[in-house]
PALOVO-97827 format. One line per 2 residues: number of its first residue (from 0); their letters; for each residue x negated, y, z of C-alpha. Coordinates in steps of 0.25 Angstrom, whole numbers, plus 2048, in hexadecimal, padded with zeros to 3 digits. Example, Ala and Ser with C-alpha at 12.3 -4.5 7.8 and 13.67 -1.06 7.14 Angstrom:
2
0	as	7CF/7EE/81F  7C9/7FC/81D
END
This chain:
66
0	xx	201/5A6/B99  1F6/5A5/B8E
2	xx	200/5A2/B83  208/5AE/B87
4	xx	1FC/5B7/B86  1F9/5B1/B78
6	xx	207/5B3/B74  207/5C2/B78
8	xx	1FA/5C4/B71  1FF/5BE/B64
10	xx	20C/5C7/B66  203/5D3/B68
12	xx	1FB/5D0/B5C  207/5D0/B53
14	xx	20D/5DC/B59  1FF/5E4/B57
16	xx	200/5DF/B48  20E/5E3/B47
18	xx	20B/5F1/B4C  1FF/5F3/B43
20	xx	208/5EF/B37  213/5F8/B3B
22	xx	209/603/B3D  204/601/B2F
24	xx	212/601/B29  216/60E/B31
26	xx	209/615/B2C  20B/611/B1E
28	xx	21A/616/B1F  215/624/B25
30	xx	20B/625/B19  217/623/B0F
32	xx	21F/62D/B17  214/637/B17
34	xx	212/636/B08  221/637/B05
36	xx	222/643/B0E  217/64A/B06
38	xx	21D/646/AF9  22A/64C/AFE
40	xx	224/659/B02  21D/65A/AF5
42	xx	22A/658/AED  232/662/AF6
44	xx	227/66C/AF4  228/66A/AE5
46	xx	237/66B/AE5  236/678/AED
48	xx	22B/67E/AE3  235/67B/AD8
50	xx	240/682/ADF  247/675/AE3
52	xx	24B/67B/AF0  25A/67B/AF0
54	xx	25C/67D/AFF  261/68C/AFD
56	xx	26D/68C/AF3  26E/69B/AF4
58	xx	260/69C/AEC  267/694/AE0
60	xx	26D/69C/AD5  27C/69B/AD4
62	xx	282/691/ACB  286/696/ABD
64	xx	295/696/ABF  294/6A1/ACA
END
């Protein structure tokens, strides 16, 4: 029984280390996602400020051949 308990403790230690490692990875990935989201929002804002919003084709002038 003592051997089984030691084996379980070893497995638990490995699992705890794995969970901590995965948590670090997920935290770093979330930081990257947050930074990219902020960058995307800035770029979208810059495009909108420069009149880059092409969502409404009625606001565009007609092509020269009309």
